[in-house]
Structure formats: C-alpha cells, structure tokens
C-alpha positions as a Python dict, from the first residue, in 0.01 Angstrom:
ca = {
    (1, 'M'): (0, 0, 0),
    (2, 'N'): (43, 7, 377),
    (3, 'I'): (200, 348, 437),
    (4, 'F'): (365, 225, 756),
    (5, 'E'): (541, -49, 562),
    (6, 'E'): (674, 221, 331),
    (7, 'I'): (803, 418, 630),
    (8, 'V'): (997, 112, 748),
    (9, 'K'): (1127, 66, 394),
    (10, 'A'): (1230, 432, 380),
    (11, 'E'): (1425, 404, 705),
    (12, 'K'): (1617, 107, 566),
    (13, 'S'): (1683, 274, 232),
    (14, 'L'): (1949, 511, 374),
    (15, 'K'): (1781, 794, 183),
    (16, 'A'): (1645, 1125, 309),
    (17, 'F'): (1266, 1131, 325),
    (18, 'A'): (967, 1289, 495),
    (19, 'V'): (638, 1161, 630),
    (20, 'V'): (362, 1411, 552),
    (21, 'T'): (32, 1386, 743),
    (22, 'V'): (-284, 1592, 702),
    (23, 'I'): (-377, 1708, 1052),
    (24, 'E'): (-646, 1971, 979),
    (25, 'S'): (-843, 2081, 674),
    (26, 'D'): (-1138, 2298, 579),
    (27, 'G'): (-1327, 1992, 456),
    (28, 'L'): (-1374, 2128, 104),
    (29, 'G'): (-1123, 1908, -78),
    (30, 'T'): (-987, 1556, -60),
    (31, 'A'): (-709, 1638, 185),
    (32, 'N'): (-880, 1470, 478),
    (33, 'P'): (-716, 1452, 823),
    (34, 'G'): (-514, 1134, 867),
    (35, 'K'): (-403, 1100, 506),
    (36, 'K'): (-32, 1027, 479),
    (37, 'M'): (242, 1037, 220),
    (38, 'V'): (607, 935, 222),
    (39, 'Q'): (818, 1162, 4),
    (40, 'Y'): (1182, 1103, -83),
    (41, 'A'): (1449, 1363, -158),
    (42, 'D'): (1438, 1279, -528),
    (43, 'G'): (1067, 1366, -545),
    (44, 'T'): (926, 1014, -563),
    (45, 'H'): (647, 945, -319),
    (46, 'V'): (408, 682, -192),
    (47, 'G'): (61, 755, -56),
    (48, 'T'): (-138, 1073, -98),
    (49, 'I'): (-239, 1380, 97),
    (50, 'G'): (-513, 1478, -146),
    (51, 'G'): (-375, 1464, -497),
    (52, 'G'): (-392, 1718, -778),
    (53, 'T'): (-223, 2056, -787),
    (54, 'F'): (-260, 2086, -410),
    (55, 'E'): (-41, 1781, -353),
    (56, 'Y'): (204, 1884, -625),
    (57, 'D'): (253, 2230, -473),
    (58, 'C'): (292, 2087, -123),
    (59, 'M'): (557, 1844, -246),
    (60, 'K'): (774, 2134, -363),
    (61, 'T'): (764, 2280, -13),
    (62, 'V'): (833, 1941, 145),
    (63, 'A'): (1133, 1892, -86),
    (64, 'G'): (1287, 2208, 58),
    (65, 'I'): (1228, 2083, 411),
    (66, 'I'): (1391, 1746, 335),
    (67, 'A'): (1696, 1924, 191),
    (68, 'K'): (1752, 2101, 526),
    (69, 'G'): (1780, 1775, 720),
    (70, 'K'): (1597, 1625, 1013),
    (71, 'S'): (1310, 1829, 1153),
    (72, 'T'): (945, 1822, 1259),
    (73, 'Q'): (721, 2110, 1166),
    (74, 'V'): (367, 2207, 1075),
    (75, 'I'): (304, 2388, 748),
    (76, 'E'): (-20, 2528, 609),
    (77, 'Y'): (-128, 2548, 247),
    (78, 'A'): (-469, 2629, 98),
    (79, 'G'): (-644, 2592, 431),
    (80, 'V'): (-482, 2256, 510),
    (81, 'K'): (-239, 2198, 795),
    (82, 'L'): (27, 1933, 740),
    (83, 'L'): (267, 1771, 982),
    (84, 'V'): (601, 1722, 802),
    (85, 'E'): (845, 1487, 973),
    (86, 'S'): (1174, 1498, 784),
    (87, 'Y'): (1435, 1228, 835),
    (88, 'A'): (1802, 1239, 739),
    (89, 'P'): (1977, 911, 661),
    (90, 'A'): (2193, 767, 935),
    (91, 'T'): (2569, 800, 913),
    (92, 'T'): (2668, 508, 691),
    (93, 'I'): (2970, 283, 737),
    (94, 'V'): (3068, 92, 422),
    (95, 'V'): (3270, -220, 496),
    (96, 'V'): (3453, -357, 192),
    (97, 'G'): (3537, -712, 291),
    (98, 'G'): (3355, -917, 552),
    (99, 'G'): (3662, -1096, 687),
    (100, 'H'): (3795, -1083, 1043),
    (101, 'V'): (3850, -706, 1066),
    (102, 'G'): (3546, -622, 854),
    (103, 'N'): (3327, -845, 1070),
    (104, 'A'): (3460, -681, 1387),
    (105, 'L'): (3402, -334, 1238),
    (106, 'L'): (3041, -422, 1155),
    (107, 'K'): (2989, -532, 1516),
    (108, 'T'): (3151, -214, 1646),
    (109, 'A'): (2934, 6, 1423),
    (110, 'K'): (2625, -159, 1572),
    (111, 'L'): (2715, -6, 1909),
    (112, 'L'): (2648, 335, 1752),
    (113, 'P'): (2347, 473, 1561),
    (114, 'F'): (2509, 400, 1226),
    (115, 'A'): (2381, 220, 919),
    (116, 'T'): (2609, -43, 769),
    (117, 'I'): (2669, -163, 414),
    (118, 'L'): (2881, -468, 341),
    (119, 'V'): (3047, -506, 0),
    (120, 'D'): (3197, -844, -87),
    (121, 'D'): (3216, -1092, -374),
    (122, 'R'): (3172, -1389, -141),
    (123, 'D'): (2843, -1538, -20),
    (124, 'E'): (2687, -1657, 304),
    (125, 'T'): (2880, -1985, 297),
    (126, 'Q'): (3200, -1788, 361),
    (127, 'I'): (3098, -1463, 533),
    (128, 'G'): (2749, -1547, 656),
    (129, 'E'): (2780, -1375, 993),
    (130, 'S'): (2900, -1050, 836),
    (131, 'I'): (2613, -1055, 586),
    (132, 'E'): (2366, -1109, 869),
    (133, 'I'): (2504, -819, 1072),
    (134, 'A'): (2505, -564, 787),
    (135, 'D'): (2193, -360, 712),
    (136, 'I'): (2258, -389, 338),
    (137, 'F'): (2472, -643, 154),
    (138, 'I'): (2602, -559, -193),
    (139, 'H'): (2721, -881, -355),
    (140, 'C'): (2959, -775, -628),
    (141, 'T'): (3175, -905, -908),
    (142, 'D'): (3344, -567, -964),
    (143, 'Y'): (3449, -372, -653),
    (144, 'E'): (3492, -42, -835),
    (145, 'E'): (3138, -58, -971),
    (146, 'A'): (3007, -161, -629),
    (147, 'L'): (3150, 154, -468),
    (148, 'L'): (2982, 361, -740),
    (149, 'S'): (2644, 204, -658),
    (150, 'E'): (2353, 437, -584),
    (151, 'E'): (2279, 219, -282),
    (152, 'I'): (2578, 383, -111),
    (153, 'P'): (2497, 742, -12),
    (154, 'D'): (2732, 1037, -44),
    (155, 'G'): (2897, 1126, 285),
    (156, 'A'): (2953, 762, 382),
    (157, 'F'): (3258, 638, 574),
    (158, 'V'): (3438, 367, 377),
    (159, 'F'): (3667, 91, 504),
    (160, 'C'): (3861, -103, 239),
    (161, 'G'): (3971, -441, 369),
    (162, 'A'): (3892, -695, 98),
    (163, 'W'): (4061, -1034, 89),
    (164, 'S'): (4266, -942, -221),
    (165, 'H'): (4496, -645, -282),
    (166, 'D'): (4350, -618, -632),
    (167, 'Y'): (4001, -587, -485),
    (168, 'D'): (4113, -317, -241),
    (169, 'A'): (4268, -126, -531),
    (170, 'A'): (3944, -149, -730),
    (171, 'A'): (3733, -47, -430),
    (172, 'L'): (3964, 246, -357),
    (173, 'K'): (3947, 359, -720),
    (174, 'G'): (3567, 358, -703),
    (175, 'A'): (3554, 529, -364),
    (176, 'L'): (3777, 815, -479),
    (177, 'Q'): (3527, 898, -753),
    (178, 'R'): (3259, 962, -492),
    (179, 'D'): (3194, 1233, -233),
    (180, 'F'): (3260, 1023, 78),
    (181, 'A'): (3338, 1171, 418),
    (182, 'Y'): (3615, 921, 487),
    (183, 'V'): (3803, 657, 289),
    (184, 'G'): (4046, 427, 466),
    (185, 'M'): (4234, 112, 370),
    (186, 'V'): (4387, -157, 588),
    (187, 'G'): (4738, -270, 508),
    (188, 'S'): (5112, -230, 553),
    (189, 'H'): (5316, 54, 409),
    (190, 'A'): (5438, -187, 140),
    (191, 'K'): (5081, -269, 38),
    (192, 'V'): (4988, 98, 37),
    (193, 'D'): (5285, 190, -184),
    (194, 'K'): (5203, -91, -428),
    (195, 'I'): (4835, -3, -459),
    (196, 'F'): (4896, 372, -478),
    (197, 'G'): (5151, 316, -755),
    (198, 'F'): (4902, 96, -940),
    (199, 'L'): (4630, 361, -916),
    (200, 'L'): (4862, 646, -1015),
    (201, 'D'): (4945, 455, -1334),
    (202, 'R'): (4572, 438, -1406),
    (203, 'G'): (4506, 809, -1377),
    (204, 'V'): (4412, 852, -1011),
    (205, 'A'): (4543, 1186, -888),
    (206, 'Q'): (4801, 1198, -609),
    (207, 'A'): (4587, 1463, -438),
    (208, 'D'): (4302, 1211, -412),
    (209, 'L'): (4529, 938, -279),
    (210, 'D'): (4661, 1178, -15),
    (211, 'K'): (4309, 1191, 133),
    (212, 'V'): (4305, 817, 206),
    (213, 'F'): (4352, 713, 570),
    (214, 'T'): (4606, 433, 537),
    (215, 'P'): (4747, 249, 718),
    (216, 'I'): (4405, 282, 875),
    (217, 'G'): (4303, 363, 1231),
    (218, 'L'): (4450, 533, 1537),
    (219, 'D'): (4763, 391, 1696),
    (220, 'I'): (4584, 230, 1990),
    (221, 'A'): (4529, -135, 1891),
    (222, 'D'): (4717, -454, 1981),
    (223, 'G'): (4678, -608, 1635),
    (224, 'S'): (4371, -819, 1707),
    (225, 'P'): (4069, -774, 1475),
    (226, 'A'): (3849, -642, 1758),
    (227, 'E'): (4096, -376, 1868),
    (228, 'I'): (4181, -281, 1510),
    (229, 'A'): (3807, -230, 1451),
    (230, 'F'): (3783, 2, 1751),
    (231, 'A'): (4092, 191, 1631),
    (232, 'I'): (3929, 236, 1288),
    (233, 'M'): (3599, 348, 1442),
    (234, 'A'): (3786, 593, 1664),
    (235, 'E'): (3948, 747, 1356),
    (236, 'M'): (3612, 764, 1178),
    (237, 'L'): (3458, 938, 1480),
    (238, 'M'): (3752, 1179, 1490),
    (239, 'V'): (3678, 1278, 1129),
    (240, 'K'): (3300, 1283, 1178),
    (241, 'N'): (3314, 1503, 1488),
    (242, 'K'): (3615, 1711, 1379),
    (243, 'G'): (3820, 1592, 1673),
    (244, 'E'): (4197, 1576, 1705),
    (245, 'G'): (4246, 1233, 1860),
    (246, 'T'): (4398, 1397, 2168),
    (247, 'N'): (4347, 1283, 2526),
    (248, 'C'): (4055, 1477, 2668),
    (249, 'K'): (4255, 1515, 2990),
    (250, 'S'): (4491, 1752, 2809),
    (251, 'I'): (4224, 1958, 2633),
    (252, 'E'): (4097, 2280, 2787),
    (253, 'N'): (3788, 2486, 2703),
    (254, 'R'): (3603, 2205, 2532),
    (255, 'F'): (3251, 2077, 2595),
    (256, 'L'): (3391, 1802, 2818),
    (257, 'A'): (3520, 2058, 3065),
    (258, 'S'): (3170, 2190, 3133),
    (259, 'N'): (3043, 1836, 3170),
    (260, 'C'): (3313, 1762, 3424),
    (261, 'E'): (3222, 2073, 3622),
    (262, 'S'): (2864, 1953, 3652),
    (263, 'M'): (2988, 1619, 3781),
    (264, 'K'): (3162, 1794, 4073),
    (265, 'K'): (2831, 1890, 4229),
    (266, 'P'): (2738, 1690, 4543),
    (267, 'M'): (2513, 1394, 4472),
    (268, 'G'): (2169, 1385, 4631),
    (269, 'D'): (2035, 1104, 4844),
}
C-alpha cells in the first residue's frame, strides 16, 4: 500500500483522519523515523508506525486529537516522537437533483473550499456535467435511503431540488432524520404546503419541518438558475457563519469595520 495514495483517498472520503509520522525514536523498537500511518476517526487505519501495543496505545491518543478537529502537533510516547497532522472534513454541500439549479449550485460551491455530493436517480446521459463536477455521486433508486447514506457526513448542507416532487419529499424525509447543519428545498409555497402535508401524514414532526429553509435562498435572485444558486449559497453561508443576511454597510462593531479601518491607511509606492 502506497501511504500517499491512502492520504489522497482519505481527503476524498469526507471523513476526519490523521496522518501520523514517526520523526524521532530511541532505535530500540520498530518505530523507525519515516514510518507513516493514516488513522480515521472510527479507528480504522492504514500503514504502521511500529505495531504492537505501542501502536495501539498511540492510536488511542491520536483518536482524541482527531476528535478535536484540524491541528498539527508533536506527541511523544515511549521514547518515540510522532508528528500528528489531523484533518477535519471539508464543509459538505449535498445537491439532491443535478438539473439546472442543482448544476449551478455545484458550480457555485466549487468557488469555495467545499466538498460536494450529488444525489440523483439519473445517469450521465442526462446529467453528465453535474456528475462530473461533483466530488461524489450517489446514484439512487430511493432518495430517502440515499440521504441516510454513510457517505454523507453529519453537519452537511443539503439542497433538495429533484426533478419530481415525490423525490423531494423522500429526500426531505431522509434529511430530517439526520444531524445536518442546513436543509433547504426549492419550490413554490404551493409545493411546500403539499409536501409538508404529505410528510406530516407520515409521522414527520412539524417542529422538524419548521427547520427547513423553503422556499430556499435569500431574496436576491432574478429567477435564473445561476442567480438562484448564488442566493442559496448565500443563505447557506449565512447559516454556516451565523450571519444575519444584513447589508454590511449597516452593521457596526463587526469584524468588517476593523478591516475597513485598515484600508483607510495611505498606500505605499
């Protein structure tokens, strides 16, 4: 196994992981400098930093580091120094439906350091460009089951815009069973009322439906797929960064004010 291939695989997996490298040892064991291991949050690992009880004990420490998020630190155990580089998964945008708006949203997400997952029951003959853009494509026959897939991480931002109202209802039902940071659905008030009524009849709680952002997006678009996508992304960013969707011009005592002050300084030659 090429450990560097595993690192690339880990980055694409949308899972938290760490790269552990032996950087110094006393030379008495098998933990030789340069040995590497990729460890995931669930405890699975590829590669070795020496094996045996030494490796097992180190993995418990590394698991705690992974749980705290992204960091780089050096730890020491039994005379061995290890470089632990912990990586948190990128913010994930889940696009249910690779049609006009979904395609535009995938393109918009690529302007930001986000990972993208496309969920659709169609194939490359119909939505080939959207499939190519997405980091991961989940080809489904059941939209509810697709949203429950382990491939989609908790904390993801979900856009429901499938080509059928029934599919949006199924995707929404699946999404509301998960711990997602944001769930939104495209559609008119009439569509929303119809789907919400359908889901209420099937046991979905009103409190869960009240969390759904629908009709989706901020009120800034002209109705074209590209502008709708930017309006949706703006709303997702508002939720992600705990913003209020207010014009920065009217906000005082925020980080932008200090940035603006620095811009007032005379420019050099």
